[in-house]
C-alpha positions in Angstrom: 33.9 112.7 -79.4 33.8 110.8 -76.6 33.9 112.4 -73.5 34.8 110.3 -70.5 33.8 111.3 -67.1 36.6 112.8 -64.9 35.8 110.1 -61.8 35.8 107.3 -64.5 39.4 109.2 -65.5 40.1 108.8 -61.8 38.6 105.2 -61.0 41.0 103.6 -63.5 44.4 105.5 -62.3 43.0 104.3 -58.7 43.6 101.3 -60.3 46.1 101.1 -62.2 48.2 102.7 -59.2 46.5 100.0 -56.7 47.2 97.0 -58.6 51.2 98.3 -59.8 52.0 98.6 -55.9 50.0 95.0 -55.1 52.2 93.4 -57.9 55.8 95.8 -56.7 55.1 93.6 -53.1 54.6 90.4 -55.4 58.0 90.8 -56.9 59.4 91.8 -53.9 58.2 88.8 -51.6 59.2 86.3 -53.9 62.7 87.7 -53.9 63.2 87.8 -50.5 61.5 84.6 -49.8 63.1 82.9 -52.5 66.6 84.0 -51.6 66.2 84.1 -48.2 65.4 80.5 -46.9 68.6 78.6 -46.3 67.4 75.2 -44.8 68.4 74.5 -41.3 70.4 71.6 -41.8 72.8 73.1 -43.2 73.2 75.5 -40.4 74.2 73.3 -37.8 77.4 72.2 -36.8 78.3 68.4 -36.2 75.2 66.7 -37.3 76.0 63.3 -37.3 77.2 63.6 -33.4 74.8 61.1 -32.1 72.3 62.0 -29.5 73.4 60.5 -26.4 74.8 63.0 -23.5 77.9 61.6 -23.2 79.9 61.1 -26.8 83.4 59.4 -26.8 86.0 60.3 -29.5 89.3 59.1 -30.4 92.3 60.9 -27.6 93.9 64.0 -29.9 97.6 64.5 -29.3 98.2 68.4 -28.6 101.0 69.6 -31.2 104.5 70.5 -30.0 104.6 74.7 -30.6 107.9 75.5 -32.6 109.7 78.4 -31.7 109.9 80.7 -35.0 111.2 83.9 -36.2 109.5 86.7 -34.8 108.6 84.9 -32.8 108.2 86.7 -28.9 109.0 85.4 -26.0 108.4 86.1 -22.6 111.4 84.8 -20.4 111.9 85.0 -17.1 115.7 84.3 -15.0 116.3 83.9 -11.5 118.7 82.8 -8.7 120.5 83.0 -6.0 122.2 86.0 -7.2 119.7 89.0 -7.8 121.7 91.6 -9.7 122.7 88.7 -12.0 119.8 87.4 -12.6 118.4 91.4 -13.1 120.9 91.5 -15.7 120.4 88.9 -17.5 116.8 89.4 -17.4 117.5 92.8 -19.1 115.7 93.2 -23.1 114.9 96.2 -25.4 110.9 96.5 -25.9 109.4 94.8 -28.1 105.8 95.8 -29.3 103.2 94.1 -31.5 102.3 95.4 -34.5 98.1 95.6 -33.9 96.6 98.0 -30.8 98.0 98.4 -27.5 95.8 96.3 -26.3 97.5 93.9 -27.9 100.8 94.9 -26.6 103.4 93.0 -25.5 107.1 93.0 -24.6 109.9 90.0 -24.6 112.7 88.6 -26.0 112.2 89.1 -29.7 113.1 85.9 -32.3 115.5 87.5 -35.2 115.1 86.3 -38.9 117.6 84.0 -38.5 115.9 82.5 -35.4 118.2 83.6 -32.9 118.0 85.3 -29.2 120.5 88.4 -28.4 120.9 88.1 -24.1 123.2 90.5 -22.6 126.7 88.9 -21.8 125.8 86.0 -23.1 125.0 87.1 -27.0 123.3 85.2 -29.0 121.2 82.0 -28.4 119.6 79.9 -31.5 115.7 79.1 -30.6 114.0 78.4 -34.1 113.0 75.0 -34.1 113.5 73.9 -30.7 110.2 73.4 -28.1 110.0 75.4 -25.3 111.5 73.5 -22.8 115.0 72.1 -25.1 115.1 76.4 -25.6 114.2 76.6 -22.2 117.2 73.6 -21.5 119.5 74.9 -23.4 119.7 78.5 -21.9 119.9 76.8 -18.7 122.9 75.2 -19.9 124.6 78.6 -20.9 123.3 80.8 -17.7 124.7 78.0 -15.7 128.0 79.9 -16.5 127.0 83.2 -14.7 123.7 82.0 -12.2 124.4 79.4 -10.2 120.8 77.0 -9.9 119.2 79.6 -12.0 115.4 79.2 -12.3 113.8 79.8 -16.1 110.5 80.3 -17.6 110.0 80.7 -21.3 106.3 81.5 -22.5 105.0 82.2 -26.1 103.2 85.6 -26.3 102.2 86.4 -29.6 99.9 83.9 -31.0 98.2 85.1 -34.1 95.7 83.7 -36.8 93.9 85.4 -39.0 89.6 84.7 -39.5 88.7 85.5 -43.3 86.0 85.1 -45.5 82.4 84.4 -44.3 82.4 85.6 -40.4 81.0 88.3 -38.4 84.2 90.0 -37.7 87.0 89.1 -39.8 90.2 90.1 -39.1 93.5 89.3 -37.3 94.0 88.3 -33.4 96.4 88.1 -31.2 95.9 85.9 -27.9 98.0 85.2 -25.1 97.5 81.5 -25.3 99.9 79.0 -26.3 96.8 77.1 -28.0 94.2 77.5 -29.7 91.4 75.5 -31.1 89.8 76.1 -34.8 86.7 76.5 -32.2 88.0 79.4 -30.5 89.1 81.3 -33.4 85.5 81.1 -34.8 84.0 82.4 -31.3 86.4 85.1 -31.8 85.9 86.5 -35.2 82.1 86.1 -34.0 81.0 82.1 -35.5 80.4 81.6 -38.7 76.9 83.8 -40.7 73.6 82.2 -42.5 75.7 82.2 -45.5 78.6 80.4 -44.7 79.4 77.0 -46.4 80.7 75.2 -43.8 81.1 71.7 -45.1 84.2 73.4 -46.9 86.5 75.7 -44.5 90.2 76.2 -45.6 93.0 76.0 -42.9 95.9 77.9 -44.4 99.3 77.1 -42.4 102.9 78.3 -43.2 105.5 76.5 -41.1 108.6 77.6 -41.7 108.5 77.9 -45.0 106.6 74.8 -45.6 102.9 75.7 -46.9 99.9 73.3 -46.5 96.2 74.3 -47.3 93.8 72.2 -45.2 90.2 71.4 -45.4 87.2 70.8 -42.1 83.9 70.5 -42.7 81.8 71.8 -39.3 79.3 69.6 -40.7 81.1 66.4 -39.4 82.8 65.2 -36.2 85.5 64.2 -37.4 86.9 67.4 -37.4 87.8 66.9 -33.4 90.6 64.0 -34.0 92.0 66.8 -37.6 95.2 67.7 -37.5 94.0 71.4 -37.7 91.7 71.0 -34.6 94.2 72.8 -33.1 95.4 76.1 -35.0 99.5 77.1 -35.2 100.9 80.5 -35.3 99.6 82.6 -37.7 97.2 80.3 -39.3 94.7 81.3 -41.7 91.3 80.2 -41.7 88.7 80.9 -44.3 85.5 80.7 -44.5 83.8 80.3 -47.9 80.0 81.8 -48.7 77.4 79.7 -50.4 76.4 80.8 -53.8 72.7 81.9 -52.0 74.5 84.9 -51.1 75.6 86.3 -54.1 72.0 85.7 -55.5 70.7 87.2 -52.2 72.6 90.6 -53.5 71.9 90.4 -57.2 68.1 89.6 -56.2 68.2 92.6 -53.7 69.7 94.8 -56.4 67.1 93.9 -58.8 64.4 94.2 -56.8 65.6 97.4 -55.5 65.1 98.8 -59.2 62.2 97.0 -59.4 60.7 98.8 -56.5 61.6 102.7 -57.8 60.7 101.7 -61.2 57.0 101.0 -59.8 57.4 103.9 -57.5 58.3 106.2 -60.1 55.2 105.6 -62.7 53.0 105.5 -59.6 54.4 108.8 -58.4 53.8 110.0 -62.6 50.2 108.0 -62.5 48.9 109.9 -59.8 50.4 113.7 -61.1 48.7 113.2 -64.5 45.6 112.1 -62.9 
């Protein structure tokens, strides 16, 4: 029977523990390095823009917003007879379904596309622009108020940003017009794992649905029909495949590190 000195056992155990730690560290490094390296070129916006200080782009007509059912309109009526104007301005309070900070009041366009007023009754609004509806309303108000002044504004520009952005969600803004860049800004911008070449715009306009595509590495986005969002648009940012690979490697790395720690601890206890 050959006896092995205790010191030799200690040195062997120590060497084995060190090797395991070294191998574990190398595996973790390879996993993290191989999955976290994203080419900087793929993170750039509008990479084909020239380097000149001023870049001239084709003129892009701003879309004319049309009134739709469930819109909330801020309508102000004024005139020489203040009492009559005050009566015509009376409306039921309508609160938005988001947070109290985004709450707003105004005239609700019902599901049939009409707006109901005191005295005047219902007036058709769906499908009209603000200016067209204002002229129609002015014609009706003139029967009750001499030389009326009327203003009509949208109060509920709502859109959603989903997918690979920092803060996805639904947003309600007081503006009447929002660009795709402003929408991404409100959502905290894309992440490092966003697929910038395939951003989808899902649009439902009075029952006519369509899905558009935007490439944020191409300057053509500035002349796209989807550059200006419409109310209730949904922006979907797809994630790159490297994100799922990184998540898979992270799980594998955690398992490897756990087993290596258990083995190292076992060797330390038994030595």
